C-alpha positions as CSV (number, residue, x, y, z in Angstrom):
1,M,-28.3,-4.2,-6.9
2,A,-25.7,-5.9,-8.9
3,T,-25.9,-9.6,-9.7
4,L,-23.7,-11.8,-7.5
5,D,-21.4,-14.2,-9.2
6,M,-20.1,-17.4,-7.7
7,Q,-16.8,-15.9,-6.6
8,T,-18.5,-13.1,-4.7
9,I,-20.8,-15.5,-3.0
10,R,-17.8,-17.6,-1.9
11,Y,-16.2,-14.4,-0.4
12,L,-19.5,-13.5,1.4
13,N,-19.8,-17.1,2.8
14,L,-16.1,-16.9,4.0
15,L,-16.8,-13.7,5.9
16,D,-19.9,-15.2,7.5
17,K,-18.0,-18.4,8.4
18,L,-15.1,-16.6,10.0
19,S,-16.8,-13.6,11.7
20,H,-20.5,-14.6,11.8
21,V,-21.4,-11.3,10.2
22,K,-23.8,-11.4,7.2
23,T,-23.7,-8.8,4.4
24,S,-24.6,-8.8,0.7
25,K,-22.2,-5.9,-0.1
26,C,-18.9,-7.2,-1.5
27,Y,-16.8,-5.2,-4.0
28,T,-13.5,-5.4,-5.8
29,Y,-11.6,-2.2,-6.0
30,N,-7.9,-1.9,-6.8
31,N,-7.3,-5.6,-6.4
32,T,-8.8,-5.5,-2.9
33,I,-11.9,-7.3,-1.7
34,I,-14.0,-4.7,0.2
35,F,-16.9,-5.8,2.4
36,A,-19.5,-3.2,3.5
37,V,-21.1,-4.3,6.7
38,Q,-23.5,-2.5,9.1
39,K,-21.7,0.1,11.2
40,N,-22.3,-1.8,14.5
41,F,-20.8,-5.0,13.1
42,V,-17.5,-3.6,11.7
43,A,-15.5,-4.5,14.8
44,Q,-16.9,-8.0,14.9
45,A,-16.2,-8.5,11.2
46,V,-12.6,-7.3,11.5
47,G,-12.0,-9.6,14.5
48,E,-9.8,-9.3,17.5
49,Q,-6.5,-7.7,16.4
50,G,-7.6,-8.2,12.7
51,Y,-7.7,-12.0,13.0
52,T,-10.6,-12.4,10.5
53,I,-9.0,-10.1,7.9
54,K,-5.6,-12.0,8.2
55,R,-7.3,-15.4,7.8
56,M,-9.3,-14.2,4.8
57,Q,-6.2,-12.7,3.2
58,E,-4.4,-16.0,3.6
59,Q,-7.2,-18.0,2.1
60,I,-8.2,-15.6,-0.8
61,G,-4.7,-14.4,-1.7
62,K,-5.8,-10.8,-2.0
63,R,-6.0,-7.8,0.4
64,V,-9.3,-7.6,2.3
65,R,-10.9,-4.5,3.8
66,I,-14.1,-4.1,5.9
67,I,-15.9,-0.8,5.9
68,A,-19.1,0.5,7.3
69,Q,-22.1,0.4,4.9
70,A,-23.6,3.6,3.7
71,E,-26.8,4.7,5.5
72,G,-28.0,7.0,2.7
73,Q,-27.0,9.8,0.5
74,E,-25.8,11.9,3.4
75,D,-23.2,9.1,4.1
76,A,-21.9,9.0,0.6
77,N,-18.8,11.1,1.3
78,R,-17.6,8.9,4.1
79,F,-18.4,5.7,2.1
80,V,-16.6,6.7,-1.1
81,S,-13.6,8.0,1.0
82,D,-13.4,4.6,2.8
83,V,-13.5,2.7,-0.6
84,V,-10.7,4.8,-2.3
85,S,-8.6,5.1,0.8
86,P,-5.6,5.8,1.0
87,T,-6.2,8.0,-2.1
88,G,-7.9,11.2,-1.0
89,F,-10.0,13.7,-2.8
90,K,-10.8,17.4,-2.4
91,G,-14.6,17.2,-2.4
92,M,-17.7,15.6,-3.6
93,S,-21.1,16.7,-4.7
94,I,-24.4,15.1,-5.6
95,Q,-26.7,16.7,-8.2
96,Q,-29.5,15.1,-10.2
97,K,-28.3,11.4,-9.9
98,L,-24.7,12.4,-10.6
99,L,-22.0,12.0,-8.0
100,T,-19.0,14.3,-8.9
101,I,-15.7,13.8,-7.2
102,T,-13.2,16.7,-7.2
103,A,-9.8,15.1,-7.2
104,G,-7.8,18.2,-6.3
105,N,-4.6,17.5,-8.1
106,M,-3.4,15.5,-11.1
107,Q,-1.8,12.8,-8.9
108,N,-5.1,12.1,-7.0
109,K,-7.1,12.1,-10.3
110,A,-4.7,9.7,-11.9
111,S,-4.9,7.5,-8.8
112,L,-8.7,7.5,-8.9
113,L,-8.9,6.8,-12.6
114,G,-6.2,4.1,-12.6
115,R,-4.6,2.6,-15.7
116,N,-7.0,2.3,-18.6
117,K,-9.7,3.7,-16.2
118,M,-9.9,0.4,-14.4
119,R,-10.3,1.9,-11.0
120,F,-12.9,4.4,-12.3
121,A,-14.9,1.5,-13.7
122,E,-14.8,-0.4,-10.4
123,L,-15.7,2.7,-8.4
124,E,-18.5,3.5,-10.8
125,L,-19.9,0.1,-10.3
126,I,-19.7,0.5,-6.5
127,V,-21.4,3.9,-6.6
128,K,-24.2,2.7,-9.0
129,D,-24.9,-0.3,-6.8
130,T,-24.8,1.5,-3.5
131,F,-26.5,4.8,-4.4
132,G,-27.9,4.4,-8.0
133,F,-25.9,7.4,-9.2
134,E,-23.6,8.0,-12.2
135,L,-20.0,8.9,-11.4
136,K,-17.8,11.7,-12.7
137,I,-14.3,12.6,-11.6
138,I,-12.9,16.1,-12.3
């Protein structure tokens, strides 16, 4: 598990304060704060009509998304898809501790990599923290 810095702890405490949902999974991807919570607490974390998300976005000044936590390797496709949404990808495979994402076309690949591979670095950190795999985008 990645080391939590003070800013991440503040985000986690804010989520707990507003929605009463505890999690230790908080990531930054594409200038968006993403919280991964247990599947049965997603609705509670989002709040009625997105109230919690709206309040957090006002206080943080960044976009906030709440997704369901991965339950294991078999849930990797859904989890990665939720993280990179709205960008899509053609397919994904896991072989020998290497998670390979097939982008499909150059536009999706460019979107997944980002300028100076910033999005790739962020996604690689998320995949390594969640599943313990290396990441490759083709």
